[in-house]
N, C-alpha and C positions, 0 to 999 in steps of 0.2 A: 152534707149532714154533719152536724157537730156531735161529738161523743164526750168531750171533756171541755167544760167552760169554766174559766176563772173570772171572777168579778171582784174588782177592788171596792172595798167598803170603807167609809170613814165617818159615818154618822150624819152626814149632811143630807139635805133633801135631794140634791143631785145624785148622791151615792145611792139613796133609797130608790130613785127612779132607775138607776143603772141595775140595781139588784133585781127589781121587778122585771125589767126587760130580760135579764139573764135567766131569771126563773121561768119566764114564759118560754124562752128558747129551749131551756133544758127540758121542760115538760113536753113541748112539741116534738123535740128530737130524741127524747128518751136519754138525754145526756146526763152525765155526772157533773154536779156543780160544786165549785169550791169558792165560797166567799173568803176574801183575803183582806185582813186588816193589818196596817203597819203602825207600830208604836214609833212615833217620830221623836227621836232624841236629838233635837236641834241644839247644837252647842250654844247658840245665841241665848237660850233660856238658862243655861248653866253658868254663865260667866258673870252673874250678878253677885256682888259680895254679900255674904250672909244668907244666900238662897240655897235651900236644900232641894236638889233636883229629884230626890227620891219621891217626893210628894206628887210632883207632876207625872213622873213615870208610873207610879202606882195608879193614878187616876186614868192615865191612858191605857194601861194594861186592863184595868177594870172595864173601861169603855169597850175595848176590843172583845173581852169575854162576853159582855152583855150583848153586843151586836152579833157575835157568833151564835149565842143562844137564840136570839130572835130570828136570825137567818135559818138556823136549824129547824125551828118550829114552823116557819113558813114553808120550808122545803118539805117537811114531813106532811103538812096539810095538803100539799100539792102532789105528793108522791114522787118527789125528786130526790135521788140519791146524792150523797156527798156529805162533806163536813167542812166546817170553817177552819181556817188556819190563821195564825198570827205571826208576823215577822217584826223585827226590831231594827230600825235604821240606826246608823252610826255615822261617824265622820268619814268612814270608808265606803259604806253602802247606803246611798240615799234611797228615798222611797221608790223612785222609778226603777232603780236597779233591783231592789227587792221584789217588786211586783213582776218584773220580767223574769227574774230568777225563779220565783214561785211558779210562774206559768210554765217555764221549762221543766221544773221538777215535777209538776203535776201532769206534764205531757199534754197541756191544754192545746186545743185546736182553735180556740177563740178566746180573746181577752175582752171583757166588757168593763168600761169605765165611764163615770160621769165626768163632765167638764164644766167648770164653773163659768166659762165664757168671759174671763177677764180680758181686758184690752189695754192697749197702750202702756202707760207707766206702770200700772198695777201688775200687768203681765211681765213686764221687763224686770221689775224688782222681785216679785214673788215667783216668777217662773210658772211653769205648768207641768205638773207630773204627767198628766194625760198626753200633753204634747211630746214630752221626752220619751214616754213609752211608745207612742205612735212612731216617732222617728227611728227608734232603735229596735222595734219589734221585728221578729222573724215569723210571726203568725198574724192572722187577721185580727184587727182591733176594731171593736164597735164602740164609738163614743156617743154617749147620750148627753145632749146639751142641757144646760140649766133650765132652758125654757120648755123642755119636753113636757107634755102633759098639762101645760098651763093655758092652752088655747081653749076658748069656750066651745063646747060641743053644739053642733047644730040642733035646733029644735026639731022634733019629729017624732 
């Protein structure tokens, strides 16, 4: 039985599916749910001459706040306790490190994440936050694939 569930959210459809799965589990188990969003300050974005990184950071912080409010509303509607949290990645702490640190700080007994299902070269270049979390986690991790919920339901 799960008592504390952390779900990584990022605004993608896959992340939305992961949140819905975590919300279902939290409701079933009477667990506390913490949606967790990471503001990703990738240095790649900041090394362009004349570019002001504060605009991107502000947009990402605003997106995290909006997602947190939406998650809180969905949780309230379903009677699930908890509140959203936001972390900020840096050159020292990447997204996967922050997610795992947040799970430890929250004392989560389950981590739920969406996975975009990238393969081959795309995965090699972009990496996979979900895969890194899965490899380094000391708690159970539930991965919700990008294709989850896309199959047609049988007529009946």
